[in-house]
C-alpha positions as CSV (number, residue, x, y, z in Angstrom):
1,M,26.2,49.3,29.7
2,R,24.3,51.4,27.2
3,I,23.4,49.7,23.9
4,S,23.3,52.1,20.9
5,P,20.1,52.3,18.7
6,I,22.0,50.8,15.8
7,A,22.9,47.7,17.8
8,I,19.3,47.3,19.0
9,L,18.1,47.5,15.4
10,L,20.6,44.8,14.3
11,I,19.5,42.5,17.1
12,L,15.9,42.9,16.1
13,L,16.7,42.2,12.4
14,F,18.7,39.1,13.2
15,T,16.1,37.5,15.5
16,G,13.3,38.3,13.0
17,F,15.1,36.6,10.0
18,S,16.1,33.6,12.1
19,S,12.4,32.8,12.9
20,C,11.0,33.3,9.4
21,G,10.5,30.7,6.6
22,P,8.0,28.0,5.9
23,Q,7.3,25.5,8.6
24,P,7.3,21.8,7.8
25,K,3.9,20.4,7.1
26,E,2.8,17.9,9.7
27,K,1.8,14.5,8.4
28,N,-0.6,12.2,10.3
29,D,1.2,9.3,12.0
30,T,0.1,6.3,9.9
31,S,2.1,3.7,11.8
32,S,0.1,0.6,12.5
33,D,-0.7,-1.1,15.8
34,L,0.8,-4.4,14.5
35,A,3.9,-6.0,16.1
36,K,7.0,-3.9,15.6
37,D,10.5,-5.0,15.0
38,S,13.7,-3.4,16.2
39,I,14.3,-1.1,13.3
40,T,14.9,2.5,14.6
41,A,15.2,6.1,13.7
42,K,15.1,8.0,10.4
43,T,12.3,9.8,8.7
44,S,14.0,11.7,5.9
45,D,13.9,9.0,3.2
46,T,10.6,10.1,1.8
47,P,8.3,13.1,2.4
48,N,5.6,10.7,3.7
49,S,7.6,8.8,6.2
50,P,5.7,8.3,9.4
51,K,7.0,10.5,12.3
52,D,7.7,7.5,14.5
53,N,11.5,7.6,14.7
54,R,12.0,4.4,12.8
55,Q,14.6,3.7,10.2
56,I,13.1,2.9,6.8
57,A,14.6,-0.3,5.5
58,S,17.1,-0.2,2.7
59,A,15.9,-0.9,-0.9
60,A,17.7,-4.3,-0.7
61,E,15.9,-5.2,2.5
62,I,12.6,-4.2,1.0
63,M,13.3,-6.3,-2.1
64,S,14.2,-9.3,0.1
65,R,10.8,-9.4,1.9
66,P,8.3,-11.9,0.6
67,E,5.8,-10.2,-1.7
68,V,2.3,-9.8,-0.5
69,P,-0.5,-10.8,-3.0
70,V,-2.1,-7.7,-4.5
71,L,-5.1,-8.2,-6.8
72,C,-6.3,-5.6,-9.3
73,Y,-9.8,-5.2,-10.7
74,H,-11.3,-2.7,-13.1
75,R,-14.8,-3.3,-14.4
76,V,-17.0,-5.7,-12.6
77,R,-20.0,-6.4,-14.9
78,Q,-21.1,-9.0,-17.5
79,S,-17.9,-9.5,-19.3
80,R,-17.4,-10.1,-23.0
81,P,-14.9,-12.6,-24.6
82,N,-11.4,-11.2,-24.4
83,D,-12.6,-8.1,-22.4
84,T,-9.3,-7.9,-20.5
85,Y,-10.5,-5.3,-18.0
86,S,-13.8,-6.9,-17.0
87,V,-14.8,-9.6,-14.5
88,N,-18.4,-10.5,-14.3
89,E,-20.3,-10.1,-11.0
90,A,-20.8,-13.8,-10.4
91,A,-17.1,-14.5,-10.9
92,F,-16.1,-11.7,-8.6
93,K,-18.4,-12.8,-5.8
94,A,-17.0,-16.4,-6.1
95,Q,-13.4,-15.1,-6.0
96,M,-14.1,-13.1,-2.8
97,Q,-15.8,-16.1,-1.3
98,M,-12.8,-18.3,-2.2
99,L,-10.4,-15.8,-0.5
100,S,-12.6,-15.8,2.6
101,D,-13.0,-19.6,2.7
102,S,-9.2,-20.1,2.2
103,G,-8.4,-18.0,5.3
104,Y,-7.0,-14.9,3.5
105,H,-7.1,-11.6,5.4
106,T,-7.5,-8.3,3.5
107,I,-5.0,-5.6,4.5
108,S,-4.7,-1.9,3.9
109,P,-2.0,-0.1,2.0
110,D,-0.9,1.3,5.4
111,Q,-0.3,-2.2,6.7
112,L,1.6,-3.1,3.5
113,Y,3.7,0.0,3.7
114,N,4.7,-0.6,7.3
115,Y,5.5,-4.3,6.5
116,L,7.8,-3.3,3.6
117,A,9.4,-0.2,5.1
118,F,9.7,-1.4,8.7
119,G,9.2,-5.1,8.7
120,D,5.9,-4.9,10.7
121,T,4.0,-8.2,11.2
122,L,1.0,-8.9,8.9
123,P,-1.9,-11.2,9.6
124,G,-1.7,-14.7,8.2
125,K,-2.4,-15.1,4.5
126,P,-2.5,-11.3,3.8
127,V,-4.0,-10.0,0.5
128,L,-4.6,-6.5,-0.8
129,L,-7.6,-5.9,-3.0
130,T,-7.4,-2.9,-5.4
131,F,-9.8,-1.4,-7.9
132,D,-8.9,1.1,-10.6
133,D,-10.7,3.9,-12.5
134,N,-13.5,4.9,-10.1
135,R,-16.2,2.7,-11.7
136,I,-19.8,2.9,-10.2
137,E,-19.9,-0.9,-9.7
138,H,-17.0,-0.5,-7.2
139,F,-19.6,1.2,-5.0
140,D,-22.7,-0.7,-6.0
141,I,-21.2,-4.2,-6.2
142,C,-17.6,-4.6,-5.0
143,A,-17.7,-2.7,-1.7
144,P,-20.9,-4.5,-0.5
145,V,-19.4,-7.9,-1.5
146,L,-16.2,-7.2,0.4
147,E,-18.1,-5.9,3.5
148,S,-20.2,-9.1,3.6
149,H,-16.9,-11.0,4.2
150,G,-15.4,-8.5,6.5
151,Q,-13.0,-7.4,3.8
152,K,-11.7,-4.0,2.8
153,G,-10.6,-2.6,-0.6
154,T,-8.4,0.1,-2.0
155,F,-10.0,2.2,-4.7
156,F,-7.7,4.2,-7.0
157,I,-9.6,7.2,-8.4
158,M,-9.1,8.8,-11.8
159,T,-10.5,12.2,-10.8
160,I,-11.7,13.4,-14.2
161,T,-14.4,10.8,-14.0
162,M,-16.0,11.9,-10.7
163,G,-19.7,12.4,-11.1
164,K,-19.9,11.2,-14.7
165,K,-22.1,8.5,-16.0
166,N,-21.0,5.0,-14.8
167,Y,-18.5,6.5,-12.3
168,M,-18.7,7.3,-8.6
169,S,-19.6,10.7,-7.3
170,R,-17.6,12.6,-4.7
171,E,-20.2,11.6,-2.1
172,Q,-19.8,7.9,-2.9
173,I,-16.0,8.2,-2.7
174,K,-16.3,9.8,0.6
175,A,-18.8,7.1,1.8
176,L,-16.3,4.4,0.9
177,S,-13.6,6.1,2.9
178,D,-16.0,6.6,5.8
179,R,-16.7,2.8,5.7
180,G,-13.1,1.9,6.2
181,H,-11.9,1.5,2.6
182,T,-8.8,3.2,1.3
183,I,-8.9,5.9,-1.4
184,G,-5.8,6.3,-3.6
185,C,-5.0,8.3,-6.7
186,H,-5.0,7.0,-10.3
187,S,-4.1,10.3,-12.0
188,W,-6.4,13.0,-13.4
189,D,-7.1,11.5,-16.8
190,H,-5.1,8.3,-17.1
191,H,-2.1,9.5,-19.1
192,D,1.1,7.5,-19.2
193,A,3.2,8.6,-16.2
194,R,6.4,7.9,-18.1
195,K,5.7,10.9,-20.4
196,Y,4.8,13.5,-17.7
197,T,6.4,16.9,-18.0
198,T,6.8,19.2,-14.9
199,E,3.4,20.6,-15.6
200,D,1.9,17.2,-16.0
201,W,3.1,16.1,-12.5
202,Q,1.1,19.0,-11.0
203,K,-2.0,18.3,-13.1
204,Q,-1.9,14.5,-12.9
205,S,-0.6,13.8,-9.5
206,V,-0.5,16.8,-7.1
207,E,-3.9,18.4,-7.9
208,P,-5.8,15.0,-7.9
209,Q,-4.2,14.1,-4.6
210,Q,-5.2,17.4,-3.1
211,K,-8.8,17.1,-4.5
212,L,-9.2,13.6,-3.1
213,E,-7.9,14.7,0.3
214,E,-10.4,17.5,0.4
215,I,-13.2,15.1,-0.4
216,I,-12.4,12.4,2.2
217,G,-10.8,14.6,4.8
218,K,-7.8,12.2,5.1
219,P,-4.3,11.9,3.5
220,V,-4.2,10.2,0.1
221,E,-0.8,8.4,0.1
222,Y,-1.1,5.7,-2.5
223,W,-0.9,5.8,-6.3
224,A,-1.6,3.3,-9.1
225,Y,0.1,3.9,-12.5
226,P,-2.2,4.4,-15.4
227,F,-1.9,1.3,-17.6
228,G,0.7,0.0,-15.1
229,S,3.3,2.0,-17.1
230,N,6.3,3.0,-15.1
231,N,10.0,3.7,-15.1
232,H,12.7,4.9,-12.7
233,G,12.1,8.5,-13.4
234,A,8.4,8.3,-12.7
235,A,9.0,6.3,-9.5
236,A,11.5,8.9,-8.3
237,E,8.9,11.6,-8.8
238,L,6.1,9.7,-7.2
239,A,8.3,9.1,-4.1
240,K,7.9,12.9,-3.4
241,Y,4.1,12.5,-2.9
242,Y,3.2,8.9,-2.2
243,K,4.3,6.1,0.2
244,L,3.6,3.3,-2.3
245,S,2.9,3.2,-6.0
246,F,1.4,0.2,-7.7
247,I,2.3,-1.3,-11.0
248,L,1.0,-4.5,-12.6
249,A,3.0,-7.7,-13.0
250,D,6.2,-6.1,-14.3
251,K,9.6,-6.2,-12.6
252,R,10.2,-3.9,-9.6
253,D,12.8,-1.2,-9.6
254,P,15.4,-2.5,-7.2
255,E,16.4,1.1,-6.2
256,L,12.8,2.3,-5.6
257,P,10.8,-0.8,-4.7
258,L,8.2,1.2,-2.6
259,Q,7.2,2.9,-5.8
260,M,6.8,-0.3,-7.8
261,V,4.6,-2.7,-5.9
262,R,3.4,-5.5,-8.1
263,R,-0.2,-6.4,-8.7
264,L,-2.0,-9.2,-10.5
265,M,-4.8,-8.1,-12.8
266,V,-7.5,-10.8,-12.6
267,P,-8.4,-11.9,-16.1
268,Y,-12.0,-12.0,-17.3
269,N,-12.2,-15.8,-17.7
270,W,-10.7,-16.9,-14.4
271,T,-12.8,-19.0,-12.0
272,A,-12.3,-18.6,-8.3
273,E,-10.0,-21.7,-8.2
274,R,-7.9,-20.4,-11.1
275,M,-7.7,-17.0,-9.5
276,L,-6.3,-18.6,-6.3
277,R,-3.8,-20.7,-8.2
278,G,-2.7,-17.6,-10.3
279,M,-2.3,-15.5,-7.2
280,K,-0.1,-18.1,-5.4
281,A,2.0,-18.6,-8.5
282,T,2.6,-14.9,-9.0
283,F,3.4,-14.1,-5.4
284,K,5.5,-16.9,-4.2
285,H,6.6,-16.9,-0.6
């Protein structure tokens, strides 16, 4: 049977169009090696879902899981009375010693995500330690103190500050990542996420995320809201880019709980004992 030139042309055009179009971007498999439960199969809930064929839990299931303690620090220096965002160095060291002596195990955001999304097992007495704003003392003081106890932290970077006085450089951020700490995003310049326009999301979330990924050579999949300020609209937008987003001690969004993970900001005047009591009271099991 002889095929006409027109038919050949139509076949070529059809096969060419059917193979065109953008290919899906591959994400690294961030599933943990912890014990798995029997949840299975679906990865379409969020763009950052691990490609491990497991079903992400429903929002109701996630809300029903016991909350994991998450502590938030900003400045670690000699604090002044009523300086809400500062904890002095001696108090910080005592608090980390208290966590260690009390049998707490620091976890990563990856572990927390896998626990919330899939019900993975966590170590006994888990706690997540987070640090906002990219302060130089996070590199000079906090990370060495954590490492002396075998602990790891999560450092949320406000990228406009990189390389400026009293803030970490790109090289220091990369070094923290190389030492096993997690790097997350805290926006470009700390504007309230509830007020972002379409252009703001690109400038405040997408571009800082890409910049940090270039610096550390790893995916940046976690976000901390500037000021802790959040709402459903911001959470829905962040779900496009991040596995988890962290608020402060406000109520979670029952529809998007992965984008509103609660944290306790440690006050300037808390002793180690008071910190432990406050943590237990805030995150009741």
